[in-house]
Structure formats: C-alpha cells, structure tokens
Backbone as CSV, one residue per row, in Angstrom:
resi,resn,N_x,N_y,N_z,CA_x,CA_y,CA_z,C_x,C_y,C_z
1,ASP,10.941,0.681,6.990,10.794,2.556,6.419,10.536,3.007,4.721
2,TRP,10.325,4.611,5.146,9.397,4.872,3.719,10.005,6.089,3.537
3,ARG,9.182,6.887,2.641,9.777,8.401,3.352,8.647,9.423,2.123
4,TYR,8.654,10.420,2.372,7.599,11.490,1.208,8.435,11.225,0.038
5,ALA,9.346,11.799,0.002,10.419,11.667,-1.476,9.971,10.565,-2.280
6,ASP,9.826,9.300,-1.704,9.873,8.156,-2.816,8.910,8.569,-3.416
7,GLY,8.715,8.082,-4.710,8.336,8.320,-5.412,7.016,9.649,-5.857
8,THR,7.918,10.975,-5.460,6.985,11.927,-5.517,8.172,13.245,-6.162
9,ASP,7.352,14.395,-6.049,8.072,15.169,-6.057,9.149,16.243,-4.623
10,LEU,8.245,15.400,-3.795,8.831,16.191,-2.611,10.201,16.177,-1.925
11,ASN,10.689,17.190,-1.424,11.952,17.272,-1.298,12.342,18.025,0.164
12,GLY,13.264,17.788,1.227,13.549,18.716,2.404,12.521,18.697,3.490
13,ASP,12.230,19.462,3.731,11.011,20.517,4.767,9.608,20.706,4.290
14,ILE,8.614,19.519,4.697,7.041,20.299,3.647,5.990,19.967,5.028
15,VAL,5.561,21.047,4.450,3.986,20.606,5.379,2.993,19.676,4.465
16,LEU,2.850,18.873,4.303,1.611,17.898,4.410,0.505,18.539,4.391
17,PRO,-0.385,18.138,3.115,-1.797,18.948,3.127,-3.181,18.790,4.221
18,ASN,-2.755,17.876,5.021,-3.309,17.438,6.605,-2.481,18.571,7.858
19,GLY,-1.717,19.791,6.998,-1.339,20.031,8.284,0.123,19.562,8.922
20,LYS,0.156,18.518,8.663,1.743,17.708,9.700,3.094,18.613,8.671
21,GLN,3.963,18.856,9.381,5.259,19.078,9.300,6.561,17.586,9.308
22,ALA,7.250,17.477,7.990,7.815,16.219,7.986,9.119,16.593,6.781
23,ASN,10.198,16.224,7.098,11.287,16.532,6.321,11.017,14.647,5.053
24,ALA,10.808,15.586,3.785,10.425,14.440,2.540,11.709,13.704,2.591
25,ASN,12.509,13.658,2.783,13.620,12.633,3.138,14.118,11.846,4.092
26,GLU,13.654,12.129,5.319,13.857,11.288,6.266,12.641,9.883,5.817
27,ALA,13.505,9.141,6.963,12.840,7.608,6.718,11.699,7.762,7.838
28,GLN,10.650,7.315,8.162,9.419,7.403,8.505,9.290,5.787,9.261
29,GLU,8.858,5.495,10.667,8.526,4.628,10.812,7.355,3.788,9.946
30,PRO,8.053,2.133,9.942,6.543,1.478,9.494,5.449,1.678,10.026
31,LEU,3.968,1.455,9.341,2.931,1.609,9.925,2.979,-0.129,11.097
32,SER,3.233,-0.996,9.870,3.114,-2.203,10.688,4.379,-2.933,10.100
33,ASP,4.954,-4.041,10.912,6.102,-4.749,10.560,5.812,-6.209,10.083
34,GLU,4.097,-6.749,10.569,3.756,-7.684,10.384,2.615,-8.019,8.876
35,ILE,2.152,-6.727,8.132,1.520,-6.812,7.221,1.972,-5.798,6.168
36,TYR,1.182,-5.952,5.153,1.690,-4.978,3.604,0.726,-3.537,4.287
37,TYR,1.197,-2.637,3.658,0.082,-1.727,3.524,0.381,-0.247,2.757
38,ILE,-0.353,0.438,2.955,-0.210,1.617,2.272,-0.280,2.952,3.116
39,VAL,0.679,3.736,2.507,0.622,5.299,3.679,-0.563,5.918,3.048
40,PRO,-0.704,6.259,4.712,-2.857,6.999,3.993,-2.198,8.295,3.779
41,ASP,-0.956,9.023,3.866,-0.660,10.272,3.511,0.175,10.716,2.265
42,LYS,0.533,8.924,1.328,0.864,9.441,0.432,-0.228,8.415,-1.030
43,CYS,-1.171,8.173,-0.043,-2.193,7.110,-1.090,-3.002,8.390,-1.908
44,THR,-3.289,8.390,-3.033,-3.949,9.224,-4.162,-4.929,8.261,-4.582
45,GLU,-5.074,6.890,-4.656,-5.703,6.217,-4.956,-6.147,6.017,-6.236
46,CYS,-4.697,6.220,-6.984,-3.943,6.697,-7.983,-4.815,7.616,-8.921
47,MET,-5.437,8.256,-7.934,-6.453,9.756,-8.896,-5.441,10.009,-9.813
48,GLY,-5.754,11.078,-10.700,-5.089,11.592,-11.742,-3.456,10.430,-12.293
49,PHE,-3.783,9.433,-11.831,-2.593,8.676,-12.949,-3.309,7.400,-13.919
50,HIS,-4.499,7.040,-12.970,-5.087,5.919,-13.503,-6.381,5.530,-13.550
51,GLU,-7.419,4.676,-14.100,-8.835,4.416,-13.614,-9.135,3.954,-12.344
52,GLU,-7.654,3.413,-12.198,-8.408,2.604,-10.701,-7.859,2.814,-9.430
53,PRO,-7.460,2.571,-8.621,-6.411,1.872,-7.584,-5.234,0.891,-8.143
54,GLN,-3.882,1.175,-8.235,-3.639,0.263,-8.699,-3.177,-1.163,-7.993
55,CYS,-3.537,-1.028,-6.623,-3.502,-1.982,-5.282,-4.842,-2.889,-5.594
56,ALA,-5.582,-2.644,-6.409,-6.730,-3.230,-5.975,-6.438,-4.008,-7.690
57,ALA,-5.824,-3.626,-8.379,-6.066,-3.893,-10.061,-4.998,-4.797,-9.806
58,VAL,-3.986,-5.396,-8.822,-2.768,-6.039,-8.814,-3.053,-7.289,-7.855
59,CYS,-3.492,-7.087,-6.796,-4.220,-7.822,-5.451,-5.129,-8.318,-4.894
60,PRO,-4.902,-9.617,-5.134,-6.099,-10.280,-4.808,-7.497,-9.406,-4.161
61,VAL,-9.189,-9.070,-4.214,-9.925,-8.503,-3.708,-10.130,-8.725,-1.761
62,ASP,-9.664,-9.690,-1.728,-9.743,-9.894,-0.312,-8.619,-9.253,0.444
63,CYS,-7.547,-8.784,0.100,-6.085,-8.729,0.444,-6.301,-6.782,0.550
64,CYS,-7.527,-6.076,-0.382,-7.300,-4.604,0.088,-8.661,-4.188,0.733
65,VAL,-8.144,-3.856,1.788,-9.116,-3.500,3.129,-9.454,-1.627,3.287
66,PRO,-10.490,-1.601,2.867,-10.087,0.218,2.863,-10.315,0.222,4.330
67,ASP,-9.739,1.889,4.909,-9.444,2.037,6.373,-10.405,2.709,6.546
68,PRO,-11.545,2.764,6.993,-12.523,3.853,7.248,-12.296,5.250,8.316
69,ALA,-11.016,4.910,8.610,-10.670,6.022,9.413,-9.605,7.050,8.494
70,ASN,-9.677,6.675,7.035,-8.773,7.172,6.336,-8.957,7.757,4.748
71,GLU,-10.459,7.714,4.431,-11.537,7.949,3.680,-11.095,9.475,3.410
72,GLU,-11.429,9.458,2.413,-11.079,10.997,1.506,-11.839,11.356,0.256
73,THR,-12.525,12.300,0.224,-12.969,12.797,-0.936,-12.156,12.710,-2.765
74,LYS,-12.794,12.804,-3.772,-12.250,12.461,-5.131,-11.451,13.828,-4.913
75,GLU,-12.075,15.287,-4.531,-11.462,16.347,-4.410,-9.831,16.144,-3.159
76,GLN,-9.764,15.756,-2.594,-8.795,15.748,-1.062,-7.455,14.855,-2.166
77,LEU,-7.894,13.525,-2.337,-7.547,12.654,-3.279,-6.491,13.184,-4.370
78,LEU,-7.203,13.949,-5.105,-5.997,15.009,-6.187,-5.495,16.072,-5.697
79,GLY,-6.381,16.840,-4.709,-5.203,17.953,-3.974,-3.981,17.011,-3.683
80,LYS,-3.806,16.048,-2.956,-2.470,15.167,-2.219,-1.819,14.825,-3.591
81,GLN,-2.646,14.278,-4.632,-1.885,13.912,-5.868,-0.557,15.217,-6.346
82,ALA,-1.969,16.685,-6.827,-0.964,17.335,-6.892,-0.002,18.164,-6.650
83,PHE,-0.337,18.007,-5.172,1.111,18.020,-4.188,2.546,17.684,-4.105
84,MET,2.071,16.120,-4.229,3.325,15.561,-4.356,3.976,15.067,-5.458
85,HIS,2.826,15.517,-6.830,3.230,15.557,-8.269,3.621,16.357,-8.463
86,HIS,4.482,17.659,-9.024,4.253,19.052,-9.809,4.125,19.184,-10.836
87,ASP,3.523,18.156,-11.745,3.738,18.065,-13.069,2.476,18.749,-13.890
C-alpha cells in the first residue's frame, strides 16, 4: 500500500493536479505486487529537489524503465512538486 500523504505535505481530501479526487491519508492499491514501481501521481523526477532523479542515481541503469504513458513536461513536474510540498 501507499498513500499520497507519505513523504508529502498532503493531508485529508485532495484534488490532484490531474483532476482526480482522493483522501491523502487512505491506503491506495499497489500498482504491482510483482515489481518495484514509482507511483506516477507522486513522481516529480526529483524536480525542485535534485539535479537528477534519485531512482536513476541509486538503481542499476537497466532497472529504471521510462513509462511512455506517463511522460510529463518540466512544468508539469514542477507543478506537481509545488502541489505536494508547500515550501
């Protein structure tokens, strides 16, 4: 399970930048029980935090597989970062 609130400033009922509604504190279904994954709704590719995505910095190159169904612009990633982290 994962939660929108985990590692973010989100709390309670929220409307995500993509328009979906959720409760940040409720457990969400895993995307897979077979592989490690990064939740697309929470991934900012570390924009606003680091020079490069930290998954790429710590995982073997072949393990990080881009998801063409979830490509986002720099502006979208920074917007998501600002939404989840109110600093």
